[in-house]
VMD Tcl script that draws the C-alpha trace (Angstrom):
set ca {
  {255.08 130.99 73.06}
  {251.80 129.48 71.90}
  {249.42 130.85 69.34}
  {245.69 130.86 68.87}
  {243.84 131.22 65.60}
  {241.85 134.44 65.20}
  {238.39 134.61 63.71}
  {239.14 137.94 62.06}
  {242.05 140.31 61.82}
  {241.80 143.49 63.83}
  {243.09 146.83 62.63}
  {243.94 149.79 64.84}
  {242.87 153.34 64.21}
  {245.66 155.71 63.18}
  {247.89 156.62 66.14}
  {246.84 153.54 68.21}
  {248.76 150.32 68.66}
  {247.43 147.19 67.04}
  {247.76 143.52 67.95}
  {250.15 141.75 65.64}
  {248.25 139.23 63.58}
  {250.14 137.09 61.09}
  {248.14 134.95 58.69}
  {245.21 134.87 61.09}
  {247.39 133.71 64.05}
  {248.14 135.84 67.10}
  {250.36 135.15 70.14}
  {248.61 133.95 73.28}
  {249.96 134.20 76.83}
  {251.45 130.98 78.22}
  {249.00 129.14 80.44}
  {250.22 126.97 83.32}
  {250.06 123.28 82.48}
  {247.51 121.27 84.39}
  {249.17 117.87 84.68}
  {247.53 115.17 86.69}
  {248.13 115.26 90.43}
  {250.58 112.64 91.71}
  {249.21 110.77 94.73}
  {249.05 107.39 96.39}
  {246.86 105.64 98.94}
  {248.14 102.65 100.89}
  {246.46 100.41 103.44}
  {248.46 97.93 105.47}
  {247.68 95.30 108.08}
  {250.27 92.85 109.34}
  {253.41 92.43 111.36}
  {256.18 95.00 111.57}
  {259.56 93.65 112.55}
  {262.05 95.83 114.43}
  {264.45 97.47 111.99}
  {262.71 96.15 108.84}
  {260.58 98.34 106.57}
  {256.89 97.56 106.25}
  {256.26 95.95 102.86}
  {253.83 98.36 101.20}
  {252.00 98.01 97.93}
  {250.00 100.93 96.59}
  {246.24 100.37 96.46}
  {245.43 103.45 94.41}
  {247.18 106.37 92.79}
  {249.89 107.42 90.41}
  {252.84 107.28 92.84}
  {254.10 103.71 92.70}
  {255.70 101.36 95.19}
  {258.59 99.03 94.52}
  {259.98 96.45 96.93}
  {257.82 97.96 99.70}
  {259.13 101.52 99.15}
  {257.16 104.51 97.91}
  {258.96 105.81 94.82}
  {259.22 109.61 94.66}
  {259.67 110.89 91.09}
  {259.18 114.65 91.60}
  {260.79 117.28 93.81}
  {258.23 119.30 95.70}
  {256.03 119.67 98.76}
  {253.90 116.62 99.58}
  {250.87 116.45 101.82}
  {251.23 113.38 104.05}
  {248.43 111.66 105.95}
  {249.16 108.68 108.18}
  {246.68 106.95 110.46}
  {247.50 103.74 112.28}
  {246.32 101.45 115.07}
  {249.13 99.40 116.55}
  {249.20 96.72 119.20}
  {252.68 97.07 120.64}
  {251.97 95.17 123.88}
  {254.16 97.62 125.75}
  {254.53 97.89 129.47}
  {254.27 101.37 131.01}
  {258.05 101.91 130.97}
  {258.74 101.09 127.32}
  {258.09 102.92 124.08}
  {257.81 102.26 120.36}
  {258.93 104.58 117.56}
  {257.15 104.69 114.21}
  {259.48 106.32 111.67}
  {259.16 107.52 108.10}
  {262.54 107.54 106.43}
  {264.40 107.30 103.17}
  {265.12 103.74 102.14}
  {268.69 104.27 101.01}
  {270.24 105.28 104.32}
  {268.97 104.09 107.69}
  {271.69 106.13 109.46}
  {270.17 109.49 108.44}
  {267.60 111.12 110.72}
  {264.02 110.06 109.92}
  {261.82 112.43 107.93}
  {259.23 111.98 110.70}
  {258.89 109.88 113.84}
  {256.44 109.45 116.66}
  {257.10 107.79 119.98}
  {254.27 105.71 121.38}
  {254.35 105.12 125.13}
  {252.73 102.34 127.17}
  {249.09 101.66 126.30}
  {248.82 104.36 123.63}
  {248.31 102.65 120.26}
  {247.13 105.18 117.68}
  {248.94 107.48 115.29}
  {247.22 110.34 113.48}
  {249.48 112.54 111.37}
  {248.84 115.21 108.76}
  {251.90 117.16 107.69}
  {253.78 118.51 104.72}
  {257.23 117.26 103.69}
  {259.49 118.47 100.91}
  {260.68 115.34 99.09}
  {263.09 114.92 96.21}
  {263.00 112.89 93.01}
  {264.70 109.53 93.48}
  {263.79 109.41 97.19}
  {262.25 106.13 98.28}
  {260.11 106.34 101.43}
  {259.39 103.55 103.92}
  {257.87 103.16 107.39}
  {259.79 101.42 110.17}
  {259.19 100.49 113.81}
  {261.73 100.32 116.61}
  {260.11 97.17 118.07}
  {258.17 94.19 116.77}
  {254.52 95.24 116.54}
  {251.22 94.18 114.99}
  {249.81 96.82 112.67}
  {246.03 96.44 112.83}
  {244.99 99.29 110.54}
  {247.29 101.65 108.72}
  {246.36 104.10 105.97}
  {248.95 106.27 104.30}
  {248.34 108.95 101.68}
  {250.83 111.08 99.84}
  {249.86 113.96 97.49}
  {252.28 116.10 95.51}
  {251.08 119.69 95.94}
  {253.28 121.48 93.41}
  {255.93 119.73 91.32}
  {259.24 121.56 91.05}
  {261.21 118.98 89.04}
  {260.12 115.55 87.80}
  {262.02 112.60 86.40}
  {260.62 111.19 83.19}
}
mol new
graphics top color blue
foreach p $ca { graphics top sphere $p radius 0.5 }
foreach p [lrange $ca 0 end-1] q [lrange $ca 1 end] { graphics top cylinder $p $q radius 0.2 }
display resetview
């Protein structure tokens, strides 16, 4: 419980309830904390090698990257925005998968994936994912590809639990 200092003590008329005021201090309702919003913005241009995570470094924001992975420090829902132009040089019968997954285990299903067929070369994603503290997030491709323009944003909407 927090307290706020009163300018003057208030007294109630007989038969009415009064606010409790002790030494000029009265209880105040708890207010939700307004911590800073955790977010990151990443831009990437370069080669992506089949089965190897893209080596990200955060350009802006309070969510950090380490060894190319986005480090998640809070449980909660995250708004995810991913835009990319790729030059996969695919023929009409082949496809490329762009996958967002946890770094620790490549055998687990991706958090998100998109299959790009033939001459299609753009990705435009806005979604919400529930991520957990100690998750590390990376982007992968299923084939060698040139990433011409990629922007990736991650915003924590409402923290549930955070590591210190």
